[in-house]
N, C-alpha and C positions, 0 to 999 in steps of 0.2 A: 552446395557447400563443400562436399567431398571432392568434387572435380576441381573447384577453385583452390583447395588446399593442396591437391596433388600438383597442379600447375605451379603454385607458389613454391613448394618445396623443390620442384624440378628446376625452376629459375634460380633459386638460391644455390642449389648444388652446382648448376652450370656456371654461375658467376664466380663461385669460390674456386671451382676447378680451373677456370680461365685465369683467375688471379694468380693461382699457384704456378700455372704453366708459364705465364708471362714473367713472373718472378724468376723462375728457373732459367728462362732464356736470357733475361737481363744479367743474371749472375754469371752465366757463361760468356756473355758478350763483354761485360766489364767486371772481371773478377776482382780488380783492385778496389771496387766500390761495393763489394759483397756485404760488408757490415751495414752500410747505410741502406742498401736495397732491402735486406732482410728486416732491419728495424722498421723502416717505413712501411714495408709490406705487412708486417705483423700488426702495426698500429692501424693501418687501413682495414685489414681483415677484421680486427676487433670492432672497429666502428661499423663496418658493414654488417657483421653478425648482430650487433646491438640494434641497428636500424631495422634489420629483418625481423627480429624478435618483437620490437615495438610495433611494427607494421602488422604482424600476425595478431598481436594482442588487440590492436584497434579494429582489425578486420573481424576477429571473433566477437568483440564487444558489440560491433555494429550488427552482426548477424543475430546475436542474442537479443538485442533490443528490437530488431525487426520481428523476431519470433514472439517476443513478449507483446508487441503491439498487435500482432495477428491473433494471439490468444485473447487479448483484451477485446478486440472486435467480435470474436466468437462469443466471448462471455457476455458482452453488452447485448448482442443479438438475442442470446438466450434469455438474459434478464428482462429484455423488453417483450419478447414473444410470450413468455410464460404468463405474466399477469394480464397481458392483453387478451390472450386466449381464454383465460379464466373469467375476466370481466365480460367478454363477449358471450360466453356460455351462460353466465348468470342472467344477463339481460335477456337473452333469447328465451331462457326458461321462464322468466317472469312474463314475457310477452305472449308466449305460446300456451302457457298453462294457467289454469284458474287457481292461483295460489291464495291462501288466506293471508291476512295482514301480517301475522307473525312470521310466516315463511318468507314473505317478501322482505321483511326487516332483516332477517338472517342473510338472505342473498345480497341485499344492498350493503349490509355491513361488511360482508366478505369482499364485495366489489370495492368498497372504500379502502380496505386494507391493501388490496392489490394496487389501487391507484396511489396510495401512500408509498408503496415500494417503488413505483415508477417515479414519483416525485423525488424520493431520496436519490435515485440513480441519476436523474437529470441534474439535481443540485450538485452532486459529486462531480459530474462532467463539467458543468458550468464553473464551479469553483476551481477545478484543475486548470481550466483555460485562463482564468484570472490570475492564478498563481504563476503561470508561465510568463506573464507580463511583469518584468522587473520593476516597471514604473508604477505598478498598481499599489495603492495604499488603502489599507482597511479603514473605513469610516467608523471611528470608535465613539462609544457612548456609555453612560452609566446604566446598568440594568441589574436586576435581581437574578443572580446566578442560581440561587436555590430554587426559585420558581421555574427557571428554564430546565434545570436537571429533573425536577419533579414532573414537569409536563412530558419530557421525553421518556422518562421511566414509565409514566402512566400509559402513554401511547404504545410503547414496545411491550409492556406487560400484557396488554390486551391481545397483541398479535402473537405473543410467544406461547402461552400455555394457559389452560384453564386454572391451574393451581398457581400459588404464589411463588414465582421463580425469581423475580427481581426484588431484592431486599435493600431498600434505600436507607441510608443513615446520613441525614443532611443537617448541617447547622442552619439555623434560621436566619433569613434575611442577609445572605452573603452578597454584597454588591461588588461588581467588578467594572472596570472601565476597559471595554474591548469592543470588537466587532461582533454584534449579537448573532448575525447570520452565520459567520465563520465558526464561532464558539459552539453554536447549536449543532453545526455539522460535526465538530470534534466530539461532542458528547454523544451524539447519535451514532457515529461510526464506532466508537469504543464500546458502547453498550450493545449495539447490534452484533459486533464481532464476538463479544463474550457469549451472547445467546447462540450465535451460529456455531461456535466451536465447543459448546457445552453439550453434555448428554441431555436427552429429552427431559424437560421440567426440572433440571438441576438448578441449584441456587446460584444466583449471580449477585454479589455484594457491590452496591454503588455507594460510595462515601464522598462527602464534601465537608471539608474542615477548614476553618479559618484560625490560623495560629496567632499568637501574641506578637510575633516579629513580622507582622504584615505579610504573611505568606498565605496563599490559598492553595489547598491541596485537594485535588479531585482524583479518585481512584476507582477502578473497576476490576473486580476479582472474579474469575471463573474457576470451575472445577473440571475443565476439559483435559485433553492430553498434554497440554503444555507446549512450550516452544523450545526446541533443542538450542543449546548454547551457541552453536555455530551459525544458527539461522537468525539470531536476535539482531545482528548488525545489518541484515539484509531486508528485514520485513518492512522497513520504512521506505524502501526504494520504489519508484514508480513502476507499476505493472507487476511487481514481484509477488509471487504467491508460493507458499511452502508446499513441497511435494511435486509429484509428476502430474503434468497437465492431463494425461490420458486416464489416470487412475483417481484423480481428485474428486471427491464427492460433494464438498461444500461449494455453494454458489459464491460468486464475487467477481470483481473486475480488477482487483489489485491496485485500486486507487485510494481506498479508505485510509490506510495508515500513512500513505504518502501525504495525503491532505492534512491529516492530524499533525504530523511532524512539521510540515511547512508552515501551517497556520500558527502553530505554537512558536516556531522560530521568529515569525513576523511579530509576535506579541512578547518576545523576549522571555518566553516560558520554556520549560524543559519537560521531557517525558522519559520515564524509566520503565523497563520491563523486568519484572522479578518473578521468581518461581513461587507458586502458591503451595500450600500444604493441605492435604497430601499430594494433590496434583493440580494442574492448571497454571494460569498465569495471572499476574497483577500488573496492570498498566497504571502508573502513577504520574499524574501531571502536577507540576508545581508552578504557580504564578508568583513571581517575586515582586514584592512591593505593590501589589494590586489591591490589597484590602483597604477599604475606606473606613 
């Protein structure tokens, strides 16, 4: 990247120098047309500089995207390797040792949690691939959103902590007309992110409300470090993750919030990121005219 930038700046400098030199020669050769030559030269110079700046911006953006994709591949590799190694170890232990039934249940339960992690990762990648296809339309149906959120909360609660960290507050029998698979992914990603970025066993509030004006509001509030104001506009970009790649401690692929934003756009829904009190973030999803 540095070598390419050095070459780019050198070529720009050389081109501008040549332009000024030829302009100087033309003015000396035809002094009666000095005004026209200088005017057209300045105009051409401005266009050239603008084009060079645009080219540099595009070049830098392409390099950044390639770097993000590389980081994504590294993250996916790690996300796949960790649960697979864990499942392999549990199964080998069950096969090689004479464990009682209770110990076997614990090991199999832990293996199931790791398999669910793999399943979530595969679903994210598959859904991202579908979202890249502009002609793809979500198959929508009526389903009970309350039951869906409750089932996701129940599954992630078991995986998160032995104490009560997820605190659901759900209106009963909220029905929505949407793609069940995609909305499940949205709910799962938002709650999983809240758990991931919260202190150990901290409370995560999950709310589902149906308002009188046919709005459905789903929100997830955590008590983590929160999101800086300047980062809020970037967190929904594909592959984007807050912080430095080399020092970041939390796991992830950078696809979760991108999927959330894109799926909600396809459903004509919106999402807001607000600051929680005294710390943390609140992700609030609003479905307009979806209540039945």
